[in-house]
C-alpha positions, -999 to 999 in steps of 0.1 A, spaced: 76 -96 -340 91 -64 -353 122 -50 -336 142 -18 -342 179 -23 -340 204 6 -334 241 2 -340 267 29 -331 297 9 -319 323 25 -342 320 45 -373 286 37 -388 253 50 -375 228 23 -384 192 14 -377 170 -13 -390 136 -30 -385 137 -67 -386 113 -95 -378 119 -124 -355 123 -146 -385 151 -125 -399 132 -106 -426 148 -72 -430 120 -46 -434 145 -16 -435 182 -11 -431 198 24 -430 235 29 -426 253 63 -424 290 58 -428 317 81 -413 345 71 -436 348 105 -451 352 121 -416 379 97 -405 398 94 -438 421 125 -432 433 109 -400 439 74 -414 417 58 -388 387 62 -365 389 91 -341 366 82 -311 355 118 -303 347 126 -339 328 93 -342 307 100 -310 298 135 -321 287 124 -355 266 96 -341 249 122 -319 240 143 -350 229 113 -371 212 88 -348 177 104 -347 174 110 -385 187 75 -392 162 59 -368 134 80 -383 144 68 -418 145 32 -408 110 34 -393 97 52 -424 112 27 -449 97 -2 -429 63 16 -429 60 14 -391 59 38 -362 75 34 -327 41 22 -315 41 -7 -340 74 -21 -326 76 -51 -303 109 -39 -289 141 -19 -293 175 -35 -295 208 -17 -293 245 -25 -294 257 -22 -258 291 -38 -262 319 -40 -274 329 -7 -291 340 29 -285 325 40 -252 313 74 -264 299 60 -296 280 32 -277 266 57 -253 250 77 -281 231 47 -294 222 35 -259 207 68 -249 187 70 -281 174 35 -277 165 40 -240 146 72 -248 127 56 -276 119 25 -256 108 45 -226 86 70 -246 69 42 -266 66 18 -237 86 -9 -254 110 -34 -240 148 -27 -244 175 -53 -250 212 -48 -253 231 -68 -279 267 -78 -281 281 -66 -314 300 -98 -320 269 -119 -315 252 -97 -340 279 -105 -366 278 -142 -358 240 -143 -364 239 -120 -395 240 -151 -418 203 -156 -408 191 -123 -422 168 -123 -453 171 -92 -475 148 -81 -502 124 -110 -498 150 -134 -512 153 -167 -493 185 -170 -474 205 -202 -472 208 -207 -435 231 -230 -416 219 -253 -389 236 -252 -355 263 -259 -347 287 -241 -370 322 -227 -369 323 -190 -377 353 -169 -387 346 -133 -375 370 -109 -391 367 -72 -390 387 -40 -383 386 -45 -346 381 -83 -341 394 -115 -355 384 -148 -339 371 -183 -347 340 -194 -327 319 -225 -323 283 -214 -324 258 -240 -309 230 -215 -306 221 -178 -306 227 -172 -268 260 -160 -252 263 -193 -234 261 -212 -267 291 -194 -283 327 -205 -276 359 -189 -288 383 -214 -303 411 -190 -312 416 -153 -318 443 -128 -328 471 -120 -303 475 -85 -316 461 -67 -347 428 -77 -362 428 -87 -399 410 -55 -409 433 -34 -388 463 -50 -406 447 -42 -440 442 -5 -429 478 -2 -416 494 -17 -447 472 5 -469 484 35 -450 521 24 -454 515 21 -492 497 55 -494 464 39 -504 442 59 -480 415 48 -456 398 24 -453 424 1 -468 407 -32 -472 387 -26 -504 417 -9 -521 441 -36 -512 416 -63 -523 411 -45 -557 448 -41 -563 456 -77 -552 432 -90 -579 457 -79 -606 488 -89 -587 511 -119 -586 517 -129 -550 546 -151 -559 565 -121 -572 566 -105 -537 563 -136 -515 597 -130 -499 586 -97 -486 556 -111 -466 560 -140 -442 532 -164 -434 518 -154 -399 517 -180 -371 519 -210 -394 520 -236 -366 496 -264 -375 485 -270 -340 474 -234 -333 440 -216 -339 455 -182 -329 464 -154 -353 490 -127 -353 491 -100 -380 514 -74 -366 545 -92 -380 530 -91 -415 524 -54 -412 560 -49 -399 574 -69 -428 556 -47 -453 569 -16 -435 605 -28 -437 601 -36 -474 588 -1 -480 616 14 -459 642 -5 -480 628 0 -514 603 29 -512 566 27 -520 560 5 -550 540 16 -579 522 -1 -608 526 -38 -611 550 -39 -581 523 -24 -559 497 -49 -571 522 -78 -565 529 -66 -529 492 -62 -522 486 -97 -535 513 -112 -514 501 -94 -482 465 -103 -488 475 -139 -496 494 -142 -464 464 -129 -443 438 -148 -462 457 -181 -461 460 -179 -423 423 -171 -419 412 -199 -442 436 -226 -430 428 -221 -393 390 -219 -398 390 -251 -418 413 -267 -392 389 -256 -364 358 -270 -382 375 -304 -386 388 -304 -350 353 -297 -337 337 -322 -360 314 -295 -375 304 -296 -411 293 -260 -415 314 -229 -418 302 -192 -417 320 -160 -426 311 -129 -406 324 -94 -402 336 -67 -425 366 -86 -438 341 -113 -450 334 -89 -478 369 -94 -492 367 -112 -525 400 -130 -521 388 -144 -487 355 -155 -501 370 -173 -530 397 -191 -511 374 -201 -483 349 -215 -508 376 -236 -525 390 -249 -492 356 -258 -479 347 -276 -511 379 -297 -510 370 -309 -474 332 -313 -480 323 -284 -456 292 -264 -463 301 -227 -464 276 -199 -457 285 -163 -465 261 -134 -459 256 -107 -486 279 -77 -484 253 -56 -466 252 -81 -438 290 -84 -434 297 -47 -425 283 -31 -394 245 -27 -397 214 -23 -376 197 -54 -390 220 -79 -373 215 -61 -340 177 -61 -345 177 -98 -352 199 -108 -323 177 -85 -301 145 -102 -314 158 -136 -304 165 -123 -269 130 -108 -267 115 -141 -279 133 -159 -252 117 -135 -226 149 -115 -219 148 -78 -211 173 -51 -200 166 -23 -176 170 14 -185 203 15 -165 220 -6 -192 255 8 -195 280 6 -224 309 -18 -222 340 -16 -243 347 -54 -242 326 -83 -255 307 -105 -231 319 -136 -250 346 -155 -229 381 -151 -244 406 -179 -244 433 -161 -265 457 -139 -245 470 -108 -262 507 -104 -267 536 -126 -278 554 -154 -261 550 -191 -258 516 -204 -248 
């Protein structure tokens, strides 16, 4: 089975052709980072307009690299939720038009499910080390941060164990980078600077977020505020002081992500842990999660960088599994800004 996947949920226009077994035949991603950088974040209308310009060329390139035509496909998968409404609509309309014209079945894919299954993708013919079900997955990106128990690939087999009450981890990285004058996107820059910093030198400036041992929820808005107050009092740091502050901030965020993911795996009695989402590309997170899992005899599975950030391959694979299960969606499939996965974490502060 060969399935085309189209992803336009936020600021990447992506398309890929993937087999039911997870072999990536092509994967094309067109980033909008340069368009949004002057604004310090994603502008929804700008994103939707650029998707409209790019989606057809990107799909054509994905088909060409895979050496197939629309007639050779067994189906078309598209991100239908969650995401920016206008951006999702562009991808949906392109997928519907292609599926209708080629007479192929259409399936919508939840973007978060795509991330949670990206660990099964095989790129470049290299064998992928794949986890067995069940596993506990940390999904951390610019818009989402949550821990899930994954018992299978279907929506009903995925259960949220805890999520952020406010900012996502990637969002916190971007906001702190903006405070420090590091540009957008902030995650890669902070990660690079943190590597040469001493977190202990600036630990008093950054508190540990939601350190309660009995909670699997996150809160990163307070960490961002602490950095903002530090900058307001002392000005923007430079040189080694900047690297130290980045190391302290990243350490606080990464420690929370690692500790609660490991805690969740032990509480669920699951021996496998998966990293997913754009923040899974963070080198500090990868290193600390690997060390923490090794200490507790947990098997850790981390997708390659290309499978962590938004991509069409994960959408194609999740769609292929839906098609293999006999599932189809009608041409009236509509975009939804929220995930279909049930949420247990309530946004906002206060005692739970």
